C-alpha positions in Angstrom: 81.3 69.2 113.7 84.1 68.7 111.1 87.8 69.2 111.8 87.9 72.9 110.9 84.4 73.9 112.0 83.7 75.9 115.1 80.7 75.6 117.3 77.8 77.8 116.2 75.7 77.6 119.4 76.5 78.1 123.1 75.7 74.4 123.5 78.3 73.5 121.0 80.9 75.6 122.7 80.0 73.9 126.1 80.3 70.4 124.3 83.7 71.4 122.9 85.0 72.7 126.1 83.8 69.7 128.0 85.6 67.4 125.5 89.0 69.1 126.2 91.4 67.2 128.5 94.3 69.0 130.2 96.9 67.2 132.3 100.6 67.6 133.3 101.7 64.4 131.6 104.9 64.8 129.5 104.5 64.9 125.8 105.7 61.8 124.0 108.6 62.3 121.6 106.6 60.8 118.8 104.0 63.7 119.3 106.5 66.5 119.1 106.5 68.1 115.7 109.8 67.9 113.7 112.1 70.9 113.8 111.7 73.4 111.0 113.9 72.9 108.0 115.9 75.9 106.6 113.8 78.0 104.3 110.5 76.8 105.8 108.1 79.6 106.2 107.2 80.6 109.8 103.4 80.9 109.9 101.8 83.7 111.9 98.2 83.5 113.1 96.2 86.6 112.6 92.6 87.2 113.8 90.2 89.3 111.7 86.5 89.8 111.6 84.6 89.0 108.4 80.9 89.4 107.7 79.2 86.0 107.8 78.2 86.1 104.2 81.8 86.9 103.1 83.1 84.1 105.3 80.7 81.6 103.8 81.6 82.8 100.3 85.3 82.3 101.1 84.7 78.9 102.6 82.6 77.8 99.5 85.4 79.0 97.1 88.1 77.3 99.1 86.1 74.0 99.0 85.5 74.3 95.3 89.3 74.6 94.9 90.0 71.8 97.3 92.1 73.9 99.5 91.7 75.4 103.0 90.4 78.9 103.6 93.8 79.9 104.9 95.5 78.8 101.6 92.9 80.7 99.6 93.3 83.9 101.6 97.1 83.6 101.5 96.9 83.2 97.7 94.6 86.2 97.3 96.9 88.3 99.6 100.0 87.3 97.6 98.4 88.3 94.3 97.3 91.7 95.8 100.8 92.3 97.3 102.4 91.5 94.0 100.1 93.9 92.2 100.9 96.6 94.7 104.7 96.0 94.3 104.3 96.7 90.6 102.0 99.7 91.2 103.1 103.3 90.6 101.2 105.3 93.4 100.2 108.8 92.7 98.8 111.5 94.9 95.1 111.9 95.4 95.4 115.4 94.0 96.9 114.1 90.8 94.3 111.4 90.5 91.4 114.0 90.9 93.1 116.3 88.3 93.3 113.4 85.8 89.7 112.4 86.5 88.5 116.0 86.1 90.0 116.0 82.6 88.1 112.8 81.4 85.3 113.5 79.0 82.0 111.6 79.6 81.3 108.6 77.3 77.9 109.8 76.4 77.4 113.5 75.9 74.7 115.0 78.1 71.3 115.7 76.4 70.6 119.4 76.1 
C-alpha cells in the first residue's frame, strides 16, 4: 500500500487499523508543523463520492502530470470557476427561445 492509497479490502482496513498507535505522550516540538505564513491558503478538506472509473481516470491523469489528485482537481475547479466568473448567465426561457430559432444544419428529407 502506497502513501496515498487506501485499503481496498476489509482485511486491508483491519491491517491499517491494527498498525495505528495512540498514546497520551506529548508531541515533540520538532513534530509540530510551523505556523502559517501570511497569505498562505487555508486548505479545507471536502468529501465527495465519485464513480470508481472516474476516480481511476483522475488518478491516472494526475500521475501522468506528476501531481496529486488533489492538485489536479483544484486546478480543474479553478479553471471552471474562472469560466463561470466570465460567463453571462441567461434564463432558461431565453436559451430555449434562442435554440428554437436555430435552423438545422441539414434540411430534412421530404
